[in-house]
PDB file of N, H, CA, C and O in Angstrom:
ATOM      1  N   MET A   1       2.963   8.661  36.122  1.00  0.00           N
ATOM      2  CA  MET A   1       2.836   7.799  34.969  1.00  0.00           C
ATOM      3  C   MET A   1       1.912   6.637  35.300  1.00  0.00           C
ATOM      4  O   MET A   1       1.822   6.178  36.439  1.00  0.00           O
ATOM      5  N   LYS A   2       1.237   6.188  34.267  1.00  0.00           N
ATOM      6  H   LYS A   2       1.309   6.561  33.341  1.00  0.00           H
ATOM      7  CA  LYS A   2       0.332   5.049  34.470  1.00  0.00           C
ATOM      8  C   LYS A   2       1.127   3.756  34.564  1.00  0.00           C
ATOM      9  O   LYS A   2       2.145   3.579  33.894  1.00  0.00           O
ATOM     10  N   GLU A   3       0.648   2.876  35.394  1.00  0.00           N
ATOM     11  H   GLU A   3      -0.179   3.020  35.937  1.00  0.00           H
ATOM     12  CA  GLU A   3       1.305   1.582  35.583  1.00  0.00           C
ATOM     13  C   GLU A   3       0.905   0.620  34.462  1.00  0.00           C
ATOM     14  O   GLU A   3      -0.248   0.611  34.034  1.00  0.00           O
ATOM     15  N   GLY A   4       1.859  -0.191  33.987  1.00  0.00           N
ATOM     16  H   GLY A   4       2.797  -0.183  34.335  1.00  0.00           H
ATOM     17  CA  GLY A   4       1.560  -1.268  33.065  1.00  0.00           C
ATOM     18  C   GLY A   4       1.446  -0.889  31.598  1.00  0.00           C
ATOM     19  O   GLY A   4       1.144  -1.760  30.783  1.00  0.00           O
ATOM     20  N   ILE A   5       1.671   0.366  31.217  1.00  0.00           N
ATOM     21  H   ILE A   5       1.916   1.074  31.879  1.00  0.00           H
ATOM     22  CA  ILE A   5       1.540   0.716  29.808  1.00  0.00           C
ATOM     23  C   ILE A   5       2.900   0.900  29.132  1.00  0.00           C
ATOM     24  O   ILE A   5       2.958   1.033  27.910  1.00  0.00           O
ATOM     25  N   HIS A   6       3.977   0.909  29.888  1.00  0.00           N
ATOM     26  H   HIS A   6       3.929   0.800  30.881  1.00  0.00           H
ATOM     27  CA  HIS A   6       5.288   1.127  29.324  1.00  0.00           C
ATOM     28  C   HIS A   6       5.968  -0.197  28.998  1.00  0.00           C
ATOM     29  O   HIS A   6       5.828  -1.163  29.748  1.00  0.00           O
ATOM     30  N   PRO A   7       6.699  -0.254  27.896  1.00  0.00           N
ATOM     31  CA  PRO A   7       7.355  -1.527  27.525  1.00  0.00           C
ATOM     32  C   PRO A   7       8.553  -1.812  28.435  1.00  0.00           C
ATOM     33  O   PRO A   7       9.107  -0.916  29.071  1.00  0.00           O
ATOM     34  N   THR A   8       8.923  -3.060  28.470  1.00  0.00           N
ATOM     35  H   THR A   8       8.473  -3.788  27.952  1.00  0.00           H
ATOM     36  CA  THR A   8      10.090  -3.472  29.237  1.00  0.00           C
ATOM     37  C   THR A   8      11.349  -3.082  28.482  1.00  0.00           C
ATOM     38  O   THR A   8      11.430  -3.295  27.272  1.00  0.00           O
ATOM     39  N   VAL A   9      12.325  -2.519  29.164  1.00  0.00           N
ATOM     40  H   VAL A   9      12.259  -2.345  30.147  1.00  0.00           H
ATOM     41  CA  VAL A   9      13.578  -2.115  28.526  1.00  0.00           C
ATOM     42  C   VAL A   9      14.671  -3.083  28.974  1.00  0.00           C
ATOM     43  O   VAL A   9      14.837  -3.348  30.165  1.00  0.00           O
ATOM     44  N   TYR A  10      15.418  -3.607  27.987  1.00  0.00           N
ATOM     45  H   TYR A  10      15.282  -3.392  27.020  1.00  0.00           H
ATOM     46  CA  TYR A  10      16.475  -4.587  28.249  1.00  0.00           C
ATOM     47  C   TYR A  10      17.834  -3.969  27.983  1.00  0.00           C
ATOM     48  O   TYR A  10      17.961  -3.083  27.138  1.00  0.00           O
ATOM     49  N   LYS A  11      18.861  -4.435  28.705  1.00  0.00           N
ATOM     50  H   LYS A  11      18.758  -5.155  29.391  1.00  0.00           H
ATOM     51  CA  LYS A  11      20.244  -4.138  28.367  1.00  0.00           C
ATOM     52  C   LYS A  11      20.675  -5.209  27.370  1.00  0.00           C
ATOM     53  O   LYS A  11      20.677  -6.396  27.696  1.00  0.00           O
ATOM     54  N   VAL A  12      21.042  -4.795  26.153  1.00  0.00           N
ATOM     55  H   VAL A  12      21.041  -3.831  25.888  1.00  0.00           H
ATOM     56  CA  VAL A  12      21.367  -5.768  25.095  1.00  0.00           C
ATOM     57  C   VAL A  12      22.715  -5.437  24.455  1.00  0.00           C
ATOM     58  O   VAL A  12      23.224  -4.324  24.582  1.00  0.00           O
ATOM     59  N   ASP A  13      23.274  -6.422  23.771  1.00  0.00           N
ATOM     60  H   ASP A  13      22.861  -7.327  23.669  1.00  0.00           H
ATOM     61  CA  ASP A  13      24.430  -6.227  22.915  1.00  0.00           C
ATOM     62  C   ASP A  13      23.921  -6.137  21.480  1.00  0.00           C
ATOM     63  O   ASP A  13      23.457  -7.133  20.926  1.00  0.00           O
ATOM     64  N   ALA A  14      24.002  -4.964  20.880  1.00  0.00           N
ATOM     65  H   ALA A  14      24.379  -4.155  21.330  1.00  0.00           H
ATOM     66  CA  ALA A  14      23.643  -4.809  19.480  1.00  0.00           C
ATOM     67  C   ALA A  14      24.785  -5.381  18.663  1.00  0.00           C
ATOM     68  O   ALA A  14      25.936  -4.985  18.846  1.00  0.00           O
ATOM     69  N   GLU A  15      24.482  -6.310  17.760  1.00  0.00           N
ATOM     70  H   GLU A  15      23.547  -6.632  17.612  1.00  0.00           H
ATOM     71  CA  GLU A  15      25.505  -6.998  16.999  1.00  0.00           C
ATOM     72  C   GLU A  15      25.356  -6.689  15.525  1.00  0.00           C
ATOM     73  O   GLU A  15      24.277  -6.832  14.951  1.00  0.00           O
ATOM     74  N   CYS A  16      26.466  -6.259  14.913  1.00  0.00           N
ATOM     75  H   CYS A  16      27.342  -6.143  15.379  1.00  0.00           H
ATOM     76  CA  CYS A  16      26.493  -5.937  13.486  1.00  0.00           C
ATOM     77  C   CYS A  16      26.892  -7.196  12.715  1.00  0.00           C
ATOM     78  O   CYS A  16      27.453  -8.132  13.286  1.00  0.00           O
ATOM     79  N   VAL A  17      26.601  -7.210  11.424  1.00  0.00           N
ATOM     80  H   VAL A  17      26.145  -6.450  10.960  1.00  0.00           H
ATOM     81  CA  VAL A  17      26.985  -8.357  10.594  1.00  0.00           C
ATOM     82  C   VAL A  17      28.508  -8.449  10.439  1.00  0.00           C
ATOM     83  O   VAL A  17      29.032  -9.516  10.120  1.00  0.00           O
ATOM     84  N   CYS A  18      29.217  -7.340  10.664  1.00  0.00           N
ATOM     85  H   CYS A  18      28.791  -6.473  10.923  1.00  0.00           H
ATOM     86  CA  CYS A  18      30.691  -7.383  10.583  1.00  0.00           C
ATOM     87  C   CYS A  18      31.294  -7.987  11.840  1.00  0.00           C
ATOM     88  O   CYS A  18      32.491  -8.273  11.858  1.00  0.00           O
ATOM     89  N   GLY A  19      30.507  -8.190  12.893  1.00  0.00           N
ATOM     90  H   GLY A  19      29.534  -7.957  12.878  1.00  0.00           H
ATOM     91  CA  GLY A  19      30.994  -8.817  14.116  1.00  0.00           C
ATOM     92  C   GLY A  19      31.158  -7.873  15.286  1.00  0.00           C
ATOM     93  O   GLY A  19      31.396  -8.321  16.408  1.00  0.00           O
ATOM     94  N   ALA A  20      31.037  -6.574  15.052  1.00  0.00           N
ATOM     95  H   ALA A  20      30.844  -6.210  14.141  1.00  0.00           H
ATOM     96  CA  ALA A  20      31.185  -5.599  16.133  1.00  0.00           C
ATOM     97  C   ALA A  20      29.966  -5.686  17.062  1.00  0.00           C
ATOM     98  O   ALA A  20      28.844  -5.929  16.618  1.00  0.00           O
ATOM     99  N   LYS A  21      30.216  -5.483  18.356  1.00  0.00           N
ATOM    100  H   LYS A  21      31.128  -5.286  18.717  1.00  0.00           H
ATOM    101  CA  LYS A  21      29.128  -5.519  19.345  1.00  0.00           C
ATOM    102  C   LYS A  21      29.157  -4.235  20.149  1.00  0.00           C
ATOM    103  O   LYS A  21      30.222  -3.727  20.503  1.00  0.00           O
ATOM    104  N   TYR A  22      27.959  -3.713  20.435  1.00  0.00           N
ATOM    105  H   TYR A  22      27.094  -4.126  20.148  1.00  0.00           H
ATOM    106  CA  TYR A  22      27.802  -2.485  21.211  1.00  0.00           C
ATOM    107  C   TYR A  22      26.762  -2.709  22.289  1.00  0.00           C
ATOM    108  O   TYR A  22      25.723  -3.316  22.033  1.00  0.00           O
ATOM    109  N   LYS A  23      27.026  -2.231  23.478  1.00  0.00           N
ATOM    110  H   LYS A  23      27.871  -1.737  23.687  1.00  0.00           H
ATOM    111  CA  LYS A  23      26.055  -2.324  24.572  1.00  0.00           C
ATOM    112  C   LYS A  23      25.083  -1.158  24.463  1.00  0.00           C
ATOM    113  O   LYS A  23      25.491  -0.010  24.282  1.00  0.00           O
ATOM    114  N   THR A  24      23.786  -1.464  24.576  1.00  0.00           N
ATOM    115  H   THR A  24      23.455  -2.396  24.724  1.00  0.00           H
ATOM    116  CA  THR A  24      22.762  -0.432  24.454  1.00  0.00           C
ATOM    117  C   THR A  24      21.512  -0.902  25.195  1.00  0.00           C
ATOM    118  O   THR A  24      21.494  -1.986  25.777  1.00  0.00           O
ATOM    119  N   PHE A  25      20.482  -0.084  25.165  1.00  0.00           N
ATOM    120  H   PHE A  25      20.497   0.797  24.692  1.00  0.00           H
ATOM    121  CA  PHE A  25      19.188  -0.418  25.741  1.00  0.00           C
ATOM    122  C   PHE A  25      18.170  -0.546  24.622  1.00  0.00           C
ATOM    123  O   PHE A  25      18.232   0.189  23.637  1.00  0.00           O
ATOM    124  N   SER A  26      17.232  -1.477  24.766  1.00  0.00           N
ATOM    125  H   SER A  26      17.182  -2.075  25.567  1.00  0.00           H
ATOM    126  CA  SER A  26      16.238  -1.682  23.741  1.00  0.00           C
ATOM    127  C   SER A  26      14.991  -2.316  24.348  1.00  0.00           C
ATOM    128  O   SER A  26      15.048  -2.943  25.405  1.00  0.00           O
ATOM    129  N   THR A  27      13.872  -2.143  23.664  1.00  0.00           N
ATOM    130  H   THR A  27      13.826  -1.633  22.805  1.00  0.00           H
ATOM    131  CA  THR A  27      12.648  -2.823  24.079  1.00  0.00           C
ATOM    132  C   THR A  27      12.595  -4.235  23.508  1.00  0.00           C
ATOM    133  O   THR A  27      11.715  -5.022  23.856  1.00  0.00           O
ATOM    134  N   SER A  28      13.544  -4.550  22.629  1.00  0.00           N
ATOM    135  H   SER A  28      14.259  -3.911  22.346  1.00  0.00           H
ATOM    136  CA  SER A  28      13.670  -5.893  22.063  1.00  0.00           C
ATOM    137  C   SER A  28      14.820  -6.591  22.791  1.00  0.00           C
ATOM    138  O   SER A  28      15.779  -5.936  23.199  1.00  0.00           O
ATOM    139  N   ASP A  29      14.733  -7.898  22.954  1.00  0.00           N
ATOM    140  H   ASP A  29      13.954  -8.430  22.622  1.00  0.00           H
ATOM    141  CA  ASP A  29      15.781  -8.590  23.692  1.00  0.00           C
ATOM    142  C   ASP A  29      16.995  -8.927  22.833  1.00  0.00           C
ATOM    143  O   ASP A  29      18.042  -9.268  23.381  1.00  0.00           O
ATOM    144  N   LYS A  30      16.893  -8.843  21.490  1.00  0.00           N
ATOM    145  H   LYS A  30      16.042  -8.565  21.044  1.00  0.00           H
ATOM    146  CA  LYS A  30      18.018  -9.050  20.585  1.00  0.00           C
ATOM    147  C   LYS A  30      18.028  -7.946  19.534  1.00  0.00           C
ATOM    148  O   LYS A  30      16.980  -7.569  19.009  1.00  0.00           O
ATOM    149  N   VAL A  31      19.217  -7.432  19.233  1.00  0.00           N
ATOM    150  H   VAL A  31      20.068  -7.738  19.660  1.00  0.00           H
ATOM    151  CA  VAL A  31      19.349  -6.383  18.223  1.00  0.00           C
ATOM    152  C   VAL A  31      20.462  -6.763  17.266  1.00  0.00           C
ATOM    153  O   VAL A  31      21.603  -6.960  17.682  1.00  0.00           O
ATOM    154  N   ARG A  32      20.131  -6.869  15.965  1.00  0.00           N
ATOM    155  H   ARG A  32      19.203  -6.709  15.626  1.00  0.00           H
ATOM    156  CA  ARG A  32      21.123  -7.097  14.913  1.00  0.00           C
ATOM    157  C   ARG A  32      20.982  -5.982  13.904  1.00  0.00           C
ATOM    158  O   ARG A  32      19.873  -5.639  13.495  1.00  0.00           O
ATOM    159  N   VAL A  33      22.115  -5.412  13.499  1.00  0.00           N
ATOM    160  H   VAL A  33      23.016  -5.691  13.832  1.00  0.00           H
ATOM    161  CA  VAL A  33      22.100  -4.335  12.512  1.00  0.00           C
ATOM    162  C   VAL A  33      22.947  -4.736  11.301  1.00  0.00           C
ATOM    163  O   VAL A  33      23.844  -5.572  11.407  1.00  0.00           O
ATOM    164  N   ASP A  34      22.645  -4.124  10.150  1.00  0.00           N
ATOM    165  H   ASP A  34      21.917  -3.445  10.065  1.00  0.00           H
ATOM    166  CA  ASP A  34      23.353  -4.441   8.916  1.00  0.00           C
ATOM    167  C   ASP A  34      24.659  -3.655   8.788  1.00  0.00           C
ATOM    168  O   ASP A  34      25.614  -4.132   8.176  1.00  0.00           O
ATOM    169  N   ILE A  35      24.701  -2.461   9.361  1.00  0.00           N
ATOM    170  H   ILE A  35      23.925  -2.073   9.858  1.00  0.00           H
ATOM    171  CA  ILE A  35      25.870  -1.618   9.206  1.00  0.00           C
ATOM    172  C   ILE A  35      26.056  -0.812  10.480  1.00  0.00           C
ATOM    173  O   ILE A  35      25.082  -0.396  11.108  1.00  0.00           O
ATOM    174  N   CYS A  36      27.315  -0.590  10.861  1.00  0.00           N
ATOM    175  H   CYS A  36      28.106  -0.927  10.351  1.00  0.00           H
ATOM    176  CA  CYS A  36      27.607   0.131  12.093  1.00  0.00           C
ATOM    177  C   CYS A  36      28.765   1.103  11.858  1.00  0.00           C
ATOM    178  O   CYS A  36      29.237   1.234  10.729  1.00  0.00           O
ATOM    179  N   ALA A  37      29.217   1.769  12.881  1.00  0.00           N
ATOM    180  H   ALA A  37      28.834   1.663  13.798  1.00  0.00           H
ATOM    181  CA  ALA A  37      30.317   2.729  12.766  1.00  0.00           C
ATOM    182  C   ALA A  37      31.625   2.047  12.397  1.00  0.00           C
ATOM    183  O   ALA A  37      32.513   2.686  11.832  1.00  0.00           O
ATOM    184  N   ALA A  38      31.761   0.764  12.705  1.00  0.00           N
ATOM    185  H   ALA A  38      31.040   0.245  13.164  1.00  0.00           H
ATOM    186  CA  ALA A  38      33.006   0.044  12.387  1.00  0.00           C
ATOM    187  C   ALA A  38      33.095  -0.335  10.917  1.00  0.00           C
ATOM    188  O   ALA A  38      34.196  -0.541  10.407  1.00  0.00           O
ATOM    189  N   CYS A  39      31.961  -0.435  10.218  1.00  0.00           N
ATOM    190  H   CYS A  39      31.066  -0.269  10.632  1.00  0.00           H
ATOM    191  CA  CYS A  39      32.014  -0.873   8.817  1.00  0.00           C
ATOM    192  C   CYS A  39      31.335   0.102   7.855  1.00  0.00           C
ATOM    193  O   CYS A  39      31.302  -0.167   6.654  1.00  0.00           O
ATOM    194  N   HIS A  40      30.798   1.212   8.331  1.00  0.00           N
ATOM    195  H   HIS A  40      30.825   1.430   9.307  1.00  0.00           H
ATOM    196  CA  HIS A  40      30.134   2.183   7.461  1.00  0.00           C
ATOM    197  C   HIS A  40      31.192   2.932   6.640  1.00  0.00           C
ATOM    198  O   HIS A  40      32.208   3.358   7.190  1.00  0.00           O
ATOM    199  N   PRO A  41      30.963   3.095   5.333  1.00  0.00           N
ATOM    200  CA  PRO A  41      31.966   3.755   4.471  1.00  0.00           C
ATOM    201  C   PRO A  41      32.303   5.180   4.904  1.00  0.00           C
ATOM    202  O   PRO A  41      33.436   5.614   4.694  1.00  0.00           O
ATOM    203  N   PHE A  42      31.397   5.905   5.483  1.00  0.00           N
ATOM    204  H   PHE A  42      30.477   5.552   5.653  1.00  0.00           H
ATOM    205  CA  PHE A  42      31.675   7.271   5.924  1.00  0.00           C
ATOM    206  C   PHE A  42      32.743   7.291   7.005  1.00  0.00           C
ATOM    207  O   PHE A  42      33.613   8.161   7.002  1.00  0.00           O
ATOM    208  N   PHE A  43      32.685   6.338   7.930  1.00  0.00           N
ATOM    209  H   PHE A  43      31.978   5.631   7.932  1.00  0.00           H
ATOM    210  CA  PHE A  43      33.632   6.299   9.040  1.00  0.00           C
ATOM    211  C   PHE A  43      34.935   5.585   8.692  1.00  0.00           C
ATOM    212  O   PHE A  43      35.984   5.910   9.249  1.00  0.00           O
ATOM    213  N   THR A  44      34.881   4.611   7.774  1.00  0.00           N
ATOM    214  H   THR A  44      34.029   4.347   7.322  1.00  0.00           H
ATOM    215  CA  THR A  44      36.081   3.843   7.426  1.00  0.00           C
ATOM    216  C   THR A  44      36.883   4.500   6.309  1.00  0.00           C
ATOM    217  O   THR A  44      38.076   4.231   6.167  1.00  0.00           O
ATOM    218  N   GLY A  45      36.248   5.354   5.518  1.00  0.00           N
ATOM    219  H   GLY A  45      35.279   5.573   5.634  1.00  0.00           H
ATOM    220  CA  GLY A  45      36.935   5.993   4.389  1.00  0.00           C
ATOM    221  C   GLY A  45      36.985   5.126   3.158  1.00  0.00           C
ATOM    222  O   GLY A  45      37.570   5.528   2.152  1.00  0.00           O
ATOM    223  N   GLN A  46      36.390   3.944   3.202  1.00  0.00           N
ATOM    224  H   GLN A  46      35.915   3.618   4.019  1.00  0.00           H
ATOM    225  CA  GLN A  46      36.356   3.065   2.039  1.00  0.00           C
ATOM    226  C   GLN A  46      35.114   3.405   1.232  1.00  0.00           C
ATOM    227  O   GLN A  46      34.035   3.613   1.786  1.00  0.00           O
ATOM    228  N   GLU A  47      35.278   3.457  -0.080  1.00  0.00           N
ATOM    229  H   GLU A  47      36.155   3.288  -0.531  1.00  0.00           H
ATOM    230  CA  GLU A  47      34.189   3.829  -0.959  1.00  0.00           C
ATOM    231  C   GLU A  47      33.475   2.578  -1.432  1.00  0.00           C
ATOM    232  O   GLU A  47      34.098   1.648  -1.944  1.00  0.00           O
ATOM    233  N   LYS A  48      32.158   2.564  -1.255  1.00  0.00           N
ATOM    234  H   LYS A  48      31.652   3.319  -0.839  1.00  0.00           H
ATOM    235  CA  LYS A  48      31.334   1.476  -1.752  1.00  0.00           C
ATOM    236  C   LYS A  48      30.343   2.083  -2.746  1.00  0.00           C
ATOM    237  O   LYS A  48      29.512   2.911  -2.374  1.00  0.00           O
ATOM    238  N   ILE A  49      30.433   1.671  -3.994  1.00  0.00           N
ATOM    239  H   ILE A  49      31.108   0.998  -4.296  1.00  0.00           H
ATOM    240  CA  ILE A  49      29.506   2.171  -4.996  1.00  0.00           C
ATOM    241  C   ILE A  49      28.759   0.984  -5.574  1.00  0.00           C
ATOM    242  O   ILE A  49      29.366   0.043  -6.085  1.00  0.00           O
ATOM    243  N   ILE A  50      27.448   1.035  -5.492  1.00  0.00           N
ATOM    244  H   ILE A  50      26.955   1.799  -5.077  1.00  0.00           H
ATOM    245  CA  ILE A  50      26.630  -0.013  -6.089  1.00  0.00           C
ATOM    246  C   ILE A  50      26.026   0.600  -7.350  1.00  0.00           C
ATOM    247  O   ILE A  50      25.155   1.466  -7.271  1.00  0.00           O
ATOM    248  N   ASP A  51      26.489   0.150  -8.505  1.00  0.00           N
ATOM    249  H   ASP A  51      27.196  -0.554  -8.569  1.00  0.00           H
ATOM    250  CA  ASP A  51      26.086   0.728  -9.770  1.00  0.00           C
ATOM    251  C   ASP A  51      25.620  -0.384 -10.684  1.00  0.00           C
ATOM    252  O   ASP A  51      26.430  -1.184 -11.152  1.00  0.00           O
ATOM    253  N   THR A  52      24.338  -0.444 -10.941  1.00  0.00           N
ATOM    254  H   THR A  52      23.680   0.206 -10.561  1.00  0.00           H
ATOM    255  CA  THR A  52      23.812  -1.511 -11.787  1.00  0.00           C
ATOM    256  C   THR A  52      23.604  -1.064 -13.221  1.00  0.00           C
ATOM    257  O   THR A  52      23.508  -1.904 -14.116  1.00  0.00           O
ATOM    258  N   GLU A  53      23.531   0.235 -13.463  1.00  0.00           N
ATOM    259  H   GLU A  53      23.609   0.917 -12.737  1.00  0.00           H
ATOM    260  CA  GLU A  53      23.245   0.708 -14.823  1.00  0.00           C
ATOM    261  C   GLU A  53      24.418   1.429 -15.457  1.00  0.00           C
ATOM    262  O   GLU A  53      24.249   2.022 -16.523  1.00  0.00           O
ATOM    263  N   GLY A  54      25.596   1.409 -14.859  1.00  0.00           N
ATOM    264  H   GLY A  54      25.733   0.928 -13.993  1.00  0.00           H
ATOM    265  CA  GLY A  54      26.752   2.031 -15.452  1.00  0.00           C
ATOM    266  C   GLY A  54      26.783   3.544 -15.336  1.00  0.00           C
ATOM    267  O   GLY A  54      27.518   4.197 -16.076  1.00  0.00           O
ATOM    268  N   ARG A  55      26.024   4.105 -14.448  1.00  0.00           N
ATOM    269  H   ARG A  55      25.427   3.574 -13.846  1.00  0.00           H
ATOM    270  CA  ARG A  55      25.964   5.561 -14.310  1.00  0.00           C
ATOM    271  C   ARG A  55      27.258   6.158 -13.818  1.00  0.00           C
ATOM    272  O   ARG A  55      27.678   7.217 -14.284  1.00  0.00           O
ATOM    273  N   VAL A  56      27.897   5.480 -12.871  1.00  0.00           N
ATOM    274  H   VAL A  56      27.555   4.620 -12.492  1.00  0.00           H
ATOM    275  CA  VAL A  56      29.153   5.981 -12.325  1.00  0.00           C
ATOM    276  C   VAL A  56      30.233   5.973 -13.386  1.00  0.00           C
ATOM    277  O   VAL A  56      30.977   6.946 -13.518  1.00  0.00           O
ATOM    278  N   GLU A  57      30.334   4.889 -14.147  1.00  0.00           N
ATOM    279  H   GLU A  57      29.730   4.099 -14.040  1.00  0.00           H
ATOM    280  CA  GLU A  57      31.322   4.805 -15.214  1.00  0.00           C
ATOM    281  C   GLU A  57      31.077   5.872 -16.272  1.00  0.00           C
ATOM    282  O   GLU A  57      32.026   6.489 -16.755  1.00  0.00           O
ATOM    283  N   ARG A  58      29.813   6.099 -16.639  1.00  0.00           N
ATOM    284  H   ARG A  58      29.042   5.597 -16.247  1.00  0.00           H
ATOM    285  CA  ARG A  58      29.506   7.142 -17.612  1.00  0.00           C
ATOM    286  C   ARG A  58      29.919   8.512 -17.093  1.00  0.00           C
ATOM    287  O   ARG A  58      30.458   9.321 -17.848  1.00  0.00           O
ATOM    288  N   PHE A  59      29.673   8.786 -15.808  1.00  0.00           N
ATOM    289  H   PHE A  59      29.235   8.129 -15.194  1.00  0.00           H
ATOM    290  CA  PHE A  59      30.059  10.071 -15.205  1.00  0.00           C
ATOM    291  C   PHE A  59      31.572  10.240 -15.213  1.00  0.00           C
ATOM    292  O   PHE A  59      32.078  11.311 -15.548  1.00  0.00           O
ATOM    293  N   LYS A  60      32.291   9.190 -14.848  1.00  0.00           N
ATOM    294  H   LYS A  60      31.880   8.320 -14.576  1.00  0.00           H
ATOM    295  CA  LYS A  60      33.758   9.249 -14.831  1.00  0.00           C
ATOM    296  C   LYS A  60      34.312   9.454 -16.231  1.00  0.00           C
ATOM    297  O   LYS A  60      35.248  10.231 -16.414  1.00  0.00           O
ATOM    298  N   ARG A  61      33.750   8.769 -17.221  1.00  0.00           N
ATOM    299  H   ARG A  61      32.989   8.138 -17.071  1.00  0.00           H
ATOM    300  CA  ARG A  61      34.192   8.934 -18.615  1.00  0.00           C
ATOM    301  C   ARG A  61      33.930  10.352 -19.104  1.00  0.00           C
ATOM    302  O   ARG A  61      34.778  10.960 -19.757  1.00  0.00           O
ATOM    303  N   ARG A  62      32.752  10.873 -18.784  1.00  0.00           N
ATOM    304  H   ARG A  62      32.063  10.379 -18.254  1.00  0.00           H
ATOM    305  CA  ARG A  62      32.359  12.185 -19.269  1.00  0.00           C
ATOM    306  C   ARG A  62      33.280  13.275 -18.728  1.00  0.00           C
ATOM    307  O   ARG A  62      33.612  14.220 -19.444  1.00  0.00           O
ATOM    308  N   TYR A  63      33.687  13.149 -17.484  1.00  0.00           N
ATOM    309  H   TYR A  63      33.417  12.382 -16.903  1.00  0.00           H
ATOM    310  CA  TYR A  63      34.489  14.213 -16.847  1.00  0.00           C
ATOM    311  C   TYR A  63      35.950  13.785 -16.655  1.00  0.00           C
ATOM    312  O   TYR A  63      36.667  14.383 -15.852  1.00  0.00           O
ATOM    313  N   ASN A  64      36.389  12.773 -17.374  1.00  0.00           N
ATOM    314  H   ASN A  64      35.807  12.287 -18.026  1.00  0.00           H
ATOM    315  CA  ASN A  64      37.781  12.288 -17.355  1.00  0.00           C
ATOM    316  C   ASN A  64      38.292  12.071 -15.932  1.00  0.00           C
ATOM    317  O   ASN A  64      39.383  12.518 -15.578  1.00  0.00           O
ATOM    318  N   MET A  65      37.509  11.395 -15.143  1.00  0.00           N
ATOM    319  H   MET A  65      36.623  11.032 -15.430  1.00  0.00           H
ATOM    320  CA  MET A  65      37.939  11.061 -13.770  1.00  0.00           C
ATOM    321  C   MET A  65      38.508   9.658 -13.777  1.00  0.00           C
ATOM    322  O   MET A  65      38.083   8.816 -14.568  1.00  0.00           O
ATOM    323  N   LYS A  66      39.458   9.404 -12.908  1.00  0.00           N
ATOM    324  H   LYS A  66      39.803  10.088 -12.266  1.00  0.00           H
ATOM    325  CA  LYS A  66      40.048   8.061 -12.849  1.00  0.00           C
ATOM    326  C   LYS A  66      39.573   7.317 -11.646  1.00  0.00           C
ATOM    327  O   LYS A  66      39.966   6.170 -11.435  1.00  0.00           O
TER     328      LYS A  66
END
């Protein structure tokens, strides 16, 4: 490998906005993420629906879902 062309790799704590921290490697010295395994709806089982035009409500009404 050529000398001097590879970036420096740091051991960092990746920090989520929910407060969870994970140890990882990165070429950046600080890592902040918006969503992680501790707060992602797929892993937590909590449903987050962002509906600005009422599409979800219309779907639920149409198919009699509660």
